[in-house]
N, C-alpha and C positions, 0 to 999 in steps of 0.2 A: 379804781377800787372794785368795780363790778366784776372785772376779770379775776381779781384776787379772791373775791368772795366766792365766786362760783368755781374757782379752780380751773378755768378754761386754759390758762397758761401756767404751767408749774415747772419753773426752771430748777427746782430743788431735786427733781428726780435724777438718779444717776444714769449715765448713758448705758445703753445695752452693752453686754460684753461682746468683744470681737468674735466674729463667726468664722469657723473653719469648716469647710466641706471636704469630707474624705470619701472618695469613690473607690469601691472595691470591685475588682473583676470577679466573675463567678468562681466558686470553689472555696472550700473551708480553709485551704492553705493561704488564701488571700484575705479572707474575712477575719479569721481569728486574730492575727497580729494587728490588723488595722483597728479592730475593736479595742484591743488593749492600748493602742496609741490614742484612741478617742478617750478612753478612761483616764489616761495620764494627762491629756490636754485639759480635761475638765477639772479633775481633782487637784492637780498640781499647779495649773497655770491659769485657771479661771476663764477659759474660752467657752463659748457656746459652740457645740459641735453637732453636725449632721452627718451620720454615716449613710452613704448612698449605696444601695445594691441594685443589681440589674436583673430584670426578669429574664428567664430562660437559662438553661444549662446548669443551674444550681437546683438543689433540693430545697424547696421553699420551707419545709419543716425544719431542716437543719439550719438554714439562715435565721429563721424565726427564733429557734432555741438559742443560738449564739447571741442574737441581738437583744433578746429578753434579759440576758444576764447583765446588760449595761445599766448604769445608773439612769434614773428617770430624767436627769438633766441632759442626757444625750438623745437628740432627736434622730429619727430614722426615716428614710424615704426609699421607695422602690421606683426606679425609672420604668416608664411604660414599655411594653413589648415593641420591638421594631421588626419590620419585615425582613426575612432572610430567604424567602422562597425563590429569589432570583439567583442564588448561589448554585454552582454546579452540584449535581447529586453526589459526586465522588469527592467533594472537598473534604479536607482533613479537619480534625477537631481544632488544631491550633489556628488554622485560617478562619474557622467559624468564630473562634474566640476574639481574634483581632477585629473581624468585621462587626461582630455584635457590639463590642465596646465602642468602636469608631462611630457606629450609627446611633449609639445611645448618648454620646457626649452632648449633642445639642440640647437634650432635655435637662441638662444640668443648669442651664441659664436661669430659669425661674427660682432655683434654690439659692442663687448667689445674688442676683439683682435685688436691691431694696433692703439689704442688711449690711451692717458694717463689716464687710467681708475682709478677713485677715489673710486667707490663703485658700487655694484649691489644691488638694493633694490627690493625685491619681496614683495607681500602681503602674507597673511597667507595660501592661497591655493598653493603658489608657492615655498615652501621651498626646493624643489629639486635644485633650483638655488643656494642655499648656497654651494652645492658641486662644482658647476662650479666656483663660486667665489673663493673657497679655492684652486682649481686646478690652477687657473690663478693668484693666489696671490693677489687677490683684496678683500677689505673688503666686507663682505656680511651682509646685514641688512634686517630685516623683518618689513614691514609697516603694522600696524593695523589700518584700517579705522574705527574701532569701539572702544568700551570701553577698558580700561586697565583690567577690570575685566574679559573680554573674555580670555585674556592670562591666568588668574588664573584658568579658567575652563579647558583649555587644559592642563595646568600643573597638575591639579588634576587627569585627565585621565592618564597621564604618571606616576605619583606617585602611583596611584592605581595599576599599572601593574608592579611595581618593583618586580622582582623575578617571574613573571608569565611565564608559559611555552609558547612556540611559538604557536600561534593560540588560546590562551586562552584570553577571553575578560570578564571583570568584570564590573558590573553596578556601576555607581556612587551612593553614599548614598543619601537618601532622609530624611531631607533636605541636600543640599550641602552647607557647611560652607566655605566661601572664606574670605581671609583677607581684611578687610575694606569694605565689601559688606554685604548687608542684606542676611541672609540665603535664598538660592534658593530652592523653592519647585520643585518637580519633573517636574511639568508642565511648570516651568519657565526656565528650562535648554534648551539651544539652540537645534534646530532640529539636529538630527544626533548624539547627545550626550546622549539622554535619554535611549536608549535601546542598550545594548552591542551586540545584534544580528543584529542591523541595519548595512548593508554593509558600510555605511559612517563611522561608529565608528572605523573600522580598519584603514581607511585613517587618521582620526583624531589622533589616537595613533601614526601612522607612522610619520605624520607631527610634532607632539609635540616632538617626540624623536630627531628630527633634531634641535630643538631650542637651545640646548647646543652648537651647532656648529656656531651659529650666533655671529657676533661681537657686535650686539646690536639690539634694537627694537625701532622703532619710532611709537608713538601712537597718534591718533587723539583725544586727550583729554587734559585736563589741571587740575592742582592739586585741585582747588576748586570744581571741578565737582565730583571727586572721591578721597577725601583726604586720607582716610584710606588705600585704595589700592595703591595709589601713594607712601605713606610712606613705606608700606610693600615692594614694589619693590625697593625703594631706599636702604633700609637696605640690601636686598638680593644682590643687585648689589655691595654694598660696601664690603660685606663679601665673595663675590665670589660664592654665591649659585646659581646665575642666571646671564646671561649677562645683561649689563646695559640697562635700559629702560628709554627712553626720551619722556616725554610728550610734544609734539610740536604743539598741536592744540590750539584752534579749527580752522580747515581749512574750511572756508565758502566761496563759490564762490562770486566774486564781483557782485554787483547788475547790473552793466553795461553789464555783460556777458549773461544775460537772453534775451530771444527772444524779439524783438522789438514790436511784435504784442500783446500788453498788455494793450492798452488804455481802453478797456471796463471794465476790472476788476478795474483798478486804478481810472478811472473816477467815477465808482460807489462808491468805497471806499471814494473818495474825498467828496461825498455828505453825508456821514454818520458821526454822532457825534463821537468825540474822545472816544476811549475805549469802543465801543459798539458792535463790530462785532466778531463773532466766525468763525474762519477759519477752514474748514474741508477738509482734504486731506489724502489719504492713500498711497502716494508714487507711483512710476511708476509701481510697481508690485502689488498694493493693490486692488485685485479684491474681492469684496464681493459677496455673493449669491444674487439672485434676491429678495428673501424674506428679507434678511438683508438690502438691498438697500432701500426697501420700508419702513421697520421699522425705518431706520435712517431718511428718509424723514419725516415720521410722527412725530418722536421725535423732530426733529428740529422745525417743525411747532408747536408742543405742547409747546416747551420751551418758546415761546414768544420773543426770542431774535433774533437780526439780525444775518445773517450768509452769508458766502461766501463758497460755496461747490464745490469742484472739483469732478465731477461725472465721474467715469470710468466705462468701460464696466464690467458688473457683470459676474460671473461664470454662464454659462448656461448649463453646463454638463461636469463634471470632472474638475480637477484643471487645470488652465492655467499655462503656464510657469511663473516662478517667475520674468521674465522680463516684464510681463504684456502683454496686448492685445491692439491693436490699431485699430481694425476694428469695423464697426457698429457705431450706434449712441446711446450712453449711456442714453441720455435724454429720449429715448423711454421706459425706464424701470421705470421711476418715476411714482408715483401714479397719477391717473387721476385728473386733476385740481390743482395739487400741485403748479406748477409754477404760475398759476393765483392767487391762494389764498395767496401766500407768496410774491407776487409782491410788490416791494417797500422796504420791510424789509429783503428780502432774494434774493440772486443771485446764481443760479446754472449754472456752466459752464462745458462744455464737455472736459474732458480729461486732461486739462493743465491750469495752472495759473503761473504767475511769482512769485514763492513762496517767494524768498528772499525779494522782494519788498513788497509783501503782508504782510509778518510778520513784516517788518520795518515800515509799514504805521501806523500813529497815530490812525486810527480807529480800528485797530486790537487789540483785548483784550485777546483772547484765541485761542488755537489751538487743535482741535480734531485730534490726530495724531496716526499713526501706530507705532511710536517709532523707525523708522529707525534712525540710529545714525546721518546721515547727517541732517535729518529734525530736530532732537532734538537739535543739535548744532546751526542750523539756528534759531530755536525758542529761545534758551537761549541767543544767541548773540543779539537778538532784545528785550530781556526782556519780552517775552510772555510766560505765564504759559500754561500747557498742560492738556488735558484729555487723558490718556494713553489707547489706544485701539490697542494692538499688534495683529499681524496676524500670522506671521511665522518667520522662520530663528531664529535669536537671539533677535527678538523684545520683547519677553516676559521677557528676562533677562534685556534688556534695560529699559523696563517699571518698573521693580523692582528697578533699579538704580535711575531712574527719580523720582519715588514716595517715596521710602524708604531711599535713600541715599542723593540724591541731593535735594529732597523735592520740586521740581519744577512742579510736575504733580499730578493729582488726578487719582486714578485707576478706570477703568471701566471693569468689568468682566462679561462675558456672563452667562446667567442663564443656567440651565441644559437642557432647552428645545431645543435640537439640537444645542447648542452653539450659538443661536441667541440672540443678545442683543435686548431687547424689546424697544418699543418706550417710555415707561414710564421710563426705565432706562436711555435712552439717554437724555430725557428732564430733569430728576432729576440731572444728572451729569453736564449738561450745566448750570442749575440754581445754583448748588452748587459752581461752579467756578466763575460764573458771578455775582451772587447776594451777598450782604454783608453777611458774615458768617465767622466763625473761619477758616475752612479748605481752603476755597477759598482765604481769605485774606493772609493766610500763604504762599500759593503757589505763589500768586502775588508778595508778598514781597521777597520771595526767588528768583523769576525770575529776579527781579530788582537787587538783590545782585549779582547774577551770571553774569548778563549783565555788571555790574560794574567791576567784576573780569576779564572778557574778555577784556574790554576796558583799564583798568588801570593796570592789573597785568599780563595778559597772553601775549599780543602782543605789549605792550608799549615798548619803547627802553630798559628799564631795566626789562621787564617782564620775568616770568619764562620760558614761551614757547620760546620766542626769544633767551634767553640765552642757553636753551637746544639745539636748532638747531645750534646756533653758536658753541657750544662745539663739536657737531658732525661734522660740516663743517670743523672745525679746524683739527680734527683727520684725515678726508679724505684728506685734502690738505697736511698735514704733511706726510702721507703715500706716496703720489705721489712725493713729493720733495725728500724723502728718496730713492725712486726708481731711480730718475734722478741722 
């Protein structure tokens, strides 16, 4: 009776919700969709979620802004810095990323031990976390913030090395034929995969060999976007050839989460006719050369169409970090008189625009894009066709998917002249998409079809993506109940 009176033991309290740990690699392209996954797991499935980021290589202010948009019920944690001073001075960015994540994974343990852990979810840089999950008896999943076809490329690397001796690295074939995807030319294969002598290649092979130890994969895509690839992975999952792959996207950040300082862009768009504006942006890390910036400006002017252009600092000597640069005034690099000549039908803004709101605005008709997967999904979700202008990482592969598989973009390829896209090519591409014509009309029609697929079939109550995430959530909850 004394215990009951004092409340020392209270069996009436409900058990704590199952806990999912989501670990993001550095970069907005990784964190944004993972944050949206966290939001879904909390609001729709009742999990306790901790989003884990890694110190170094990211802009802390950008990470903080993204994480602050999450509900208060989503916990956040930053893994402590790890030593990287033993790495070679000339090591590439991709190798640094793999090493940083690998060395950070042991610090995940305290965030998992002691809670009713339902799952550890890493992204494709963080597969060493799968070994920690297995050790702790927790389901381990890999989240792909990009296309399902990206998994196919990694699988191709692994299959190519079946029977290879230790330290032997083989080049992927040219073209690379993937299930359900257009054949990838050598130049379309993601950075780090093209040359077996590239130090990143060894990391890719090592990561891919861990895939068989995953309990499943979550992919930020949906069946209508990559139907052939989705079907191929469904068959492989059913026959046990590969862990199950769940297409749970598209994860697009809510419009309300974007910065409030947006009135100038939207007020300008409000004054433009419906379907008249070309939006131009190359993502947070999309730095063009000074020459390319000027050619793009001239091409937009030549096209005769209205435009909203997010101008970022150009490369002025050597490659910038893929996280982008935030210093200086990018407007200083525009051609003399450009702003004055295009006043009224064009708006150039420095560094940032509320992209989700811009793409959803009735005035926006097309998107000149670097083909980052987040941007592509934001465009598709708003029914806006694209001009594909990939720059680095996996963007050239994304461009192939968007142009040749999804049919929602028109390609733009640089001429041989130093890789610079001329003003004439820019103007022609804009006109081809904006003016009446067979190719532009087909891309616009396909954009509307994919927008309808997102609205009606992906995240509707009975949509494929919602059902896929419900299936995974059910597995995680059952695993926790069995442990209890």
